[in-house]
C-alpha positions as CSV (number, residue, x, y, z in Angstrom):
1,M,80.4,119.7,83.9
2,V,77.7,118.7,81.6
3,E,76.3,122.2,81.3
4,S,79.7,123.8,80.7
5,G,79.9,122.3,77.2
6,A,83.5,121.3,77.8
7,P,84.5,118.1,76.1
8,F,86.7,116.9,78.9
9,A,87.0,117.3,82.7
10,R,90.1,117.8,84.8
11,E,92.1,115.0,86.2
12,F,90.6,113.5,89.4
13,A,92.5,112.1,92.4
14,K,92.0,108.5,93.3
15,D,88.8,108.1,95.3
16,D,87.7,111.7,94.6
17,P,84.0,111.9,95.6
18,V,83.3,113.6,92.2
19,L,83.9,110.3,90.5
20,N,81.1,108.7,92.5
21,K,78.8,111.6,91.5
22,I,79.7,111.0,87.8
23,D,79.0,107.3,88.2
24,E,75.6,108.0,89.9
25,K,74.3,111.0,88.0
26,L,75.8,110.7,84.5
27,L,76.5,107.0,84.0
28,R,73.7,105.8,86.3
29,R,76.1,103.2,87.6
30,S,75.5,101.8,91.1
31,D,78.5,101.0,93.4
32,G,80.2,97.8,92.3
33,R,78.0,97.4,89.2
34,F,78.5,97.8,85.4
35,T,77.3,100.9,83.7
36,P,73.8,99.9,82.4
37,G,73.4,99.8,78.6
38,G,71.1,98.4,75.9
39,W,72.5,94.9,76.6
40,C,71.1,94.9,80.2
41,V,67.7,93.2,79.9
42,G,67.1,92.5,83.6
43,N,65.0,94.7,85.8
44,T,65.7,96.8,88.9
45,V,62.8,95.5,91.0
46,L,63.9,95.4,94.7
47,G,67.3,96.9,93.7
48,K,68.4,94.1,91.5
49,D,71.2,94.7,89.0
50,P,69.7,95.0,85.5
51,C,72.9,93.8,84.0
52,V,72.8,90.4,85.7
53,A,70.6,89.3,82.8
54,Y,72.0,90.5,79.5
55,G,71.2,90.2,75.8
56,S,73.2,91.1,72.8
57,P,76.3,93.3,73.4
58,N,75.5,94.8,70.0
59,A,72.2,96.2,71.3
60,V,73.6,99.7,71.8
61,K,70.9,102.4,71.8
62,P,71.7,106.1,71.8
63,T,70.8,108.0,74.9
64,V,70.2,111.7,75.6
65,S,73.8,111.8,76.9
66,S,75.3,110.2,73.8
67,K,73.3,112.6,71.6
68,R,74.7,115.5,73.6
69,L,78.2,114.2,73.2
70,E,77.6,113.8,69.4
71,K,76.4,117.4,69.2
72,L,79.5,118.7,71.1
73,I,81.9,116.7,68.9
74,L,80.3,117.9,65.7
75,A,80.5,121.5,66.9
76,L,84.1,121.1,67.9
77,L,85.0,119.6,64.5
78,D,83.0,122.0,62.4
79,S,85.1,123.1,59.5
80,E,84.5,126.8,60.1
81,N,85.7,126.6,63.7
82,F,88.2,123.8,63.9
83,R,91.3,125.5,62.4
84,S,90.8,128.7,64.3
85,K,90.5,126.9,67.7
86,Q,93.4,124.5,67.2
87,C,96.4,124.6,69.6
88,K,99.3,126.6,68.2
């Protein structure tokens, strides 16, 4: 999905194994835990949840994935391409 450059994926059925793969590989979210972010200040020693200890919710830091999404959105909204690729 990531390499396709498509902005959105298809609809997934409830409990589709692909959703677990997205959680694990793209969001780095373990089963039953929050998606880690800049606010998670704990550590993962011995499998601990880094989000048990948290700092400021405003501590959002861009990641490689967010930069990739930004680049995709900017390309989709580029003034030279936007009008020609709109739904008709």
